[in-house]
C-alpha positions, 0 to 999 in steps of 0.5 A: 042224336044230339050230343055235345062234346066240350073240349075243356082245354080249348073251351070249344063245345061242338056237336058230335058228328056221326061222320067221324070214327072217334073223339080224336077225329072230332077234336082235329076237325074243330082245332081242339088239340089232343096229343096222339101217336098211334091213332088207334088207341093202343098206346094211350097217348090220346087218353083224355078224362071224361068229366061227365056222360058216357063213352063207348070204347072199342079198344082199351089196350092203351089204358090201365084198369083205373083209366077205363 
């Protein structure tokens, strides 16, 4: 699967890597900073905005309904 992810704040565009479990890990591997705290998706600190495309989220505990 050839998916590209653009981190708007850093301007970095990277290919999705199936070796990572989530967007936060991908960002860290490519020095694109995303604020985080619990690292499991429960607190919502790492919440980012999807500009286009789709996302599959296993845990949405840290989001309000409008954030999903």
